[in-house]
N, C-alpha and C positions, 0 to 999 in steps of 0.2 A: 657287302660293301664296307670298306673301311672309312673312317671319318676323313682321312686324307683324300680319298676318292671323291667324297661329297664336296669337299672344299674345292677341288679341281673342277668339278662339275659346275659349281656356282660361279667360279671365275670364268669358265668357258662361256656360260650363259651371259654373264655380265659383259664380256668382250663382244660376243655375237650381237647382243642387243644394243651395244653402245651406251649402256647405263653408267652413271657415275655412282659413287658411294653415297653421295647426297641424295640422289633419286631413290636408291634402295632404302636408305635410312628413313626417308620421308614416307615411303610406301609401307614399311613395316611399323615404324613408330612405337610409342609406348615406353621406351627405355632410352638411355643415352645413345646417341649416334655412334659413339666410339665402341660401346658394347655390342651394338648390332654388327658393326664391321668385324670386331673380334670374334663374334659368333660365326659369321660367315667364313672367317679364316680358320675356324676350328678350335679357337682358344677359349670360348665362353659358351654357355648354353643359352638358348632363348627360352623365355617363359612360353607356356603352351599357346597362348593367344598370338604371340609374335611368331612362333614356329609355324602356326597355321597360316598366318599372313605371308610369311616367307615361302612356304610351300606353294601357296596359290600364285604368288608373284613369279617364282622360278619354275612352276609346273612340276613339282616334286611328287614322288609317291608317298603313301602313308608311312612307309618304313623310313624314308628319308626325312620326313617331317618329324617323326619320333626321334630320329638321331639328332636333329637340331635341338631337341629338348633334353638330351642326355648330358650329364656332366662329362666334359672331355678330358683327355689326358693332355695337360697343358705343358707348354714348353716347345715352341716350334722352331727354335733356332737350330739348324742342322749341325753346326760346328762352333766350337769356341776356340779362340775368339771369332766373332762373326766376320765374314768377309764382305758382306754387302756394306758399302760405304756409309749409308744412312744409319743402318743398325749399329755399325761399328762406332759411330759418333756417340751413341747412347752408352755403349760399353766403355768408351773412352771417358765419358763424363763420370761414370761410376768409378773407374780406375783413378781418375784425378781427384774427384770431389767426394768419393764414397766415405773415406775416413773423416772428412770434414763434416759431411751431413750427419754421420753417426755421432760425432762429438757434440755438435750443436743440438741435435734432437735429444740426446740423452742428458745434456746439461740442462735443457729446458724442461723435459718431461720426466726423466729418471731412467732406470735400467729397463729398456724394452725396445720395441721395434715399431715401425710404421706399417700398418696393415696394407697389403695389396688385395685383401678380400673385402674389407669394409672401406671402400676406396672410391673416390671420384676423380675424374680427369676431364679437362676440356682442352681443346686446341683451337687456336684462331690465328688468322693472318694479321700481322701487325705492320701496316704500311710504314716504310722508311725510305727517305730519299737516297740512301746508300744501298738500297736493296731490301725488299720486304723481309720480315723476320717471322719465325715460327714461335708462337707463344704457347707453351704448355703450362697448365696449372694442374697440380696433383694435390689431393687431400686424402690422407689415410688416417684412420683411427689409431691412436697410440695404444699399443698393447704391452703392458708391463709384464716382465718375467715374474713368475710366481716363485716365492722363496719357500718351497715346501720343507717340512721338517723344522720350521722356524720356532724358536724358543726365546725366552728371556728378552721379550720386547722387540725382537726382530720383526719388522713389518711383514705382512703376508705377501705383498706385491711390491715390485720395484719402482713405484711412483717416486717422484722427486721428494726427498725428505725435507721438511721445513728447516 
């Protein structure tokens, strides 16, 4: 079985049972609800305890349970630019604001990147009389570039210089 097949199996069971992601997240627990959904979608791995709970919940084999605990090949968007309208809007945000985010982050922190590995994300519904809003909050560790081969007082890492 390929990981994509397991994702489809999980989605089929979710549909057949009429489960919500909230229900699945509550049943598995132990880590961020977003990470649980990402793992079910094949983009993250579940720790062993959560993989066991997921296997029990979905009625999976031991091999499928182990697969949920393996580091996946990440990157599930089948084409670029994405054609799904919701996913495209995130792509659009990066196209419009990407250089701005880069400039502001590097001005504040130095020469580096925001980690998507040491990372937290939350999502919530924000009521609004003009139509509810989606509120995403992302927090990633700043990772400075290493200036290898540095000499003559050049700093080792690209943190913002005083």
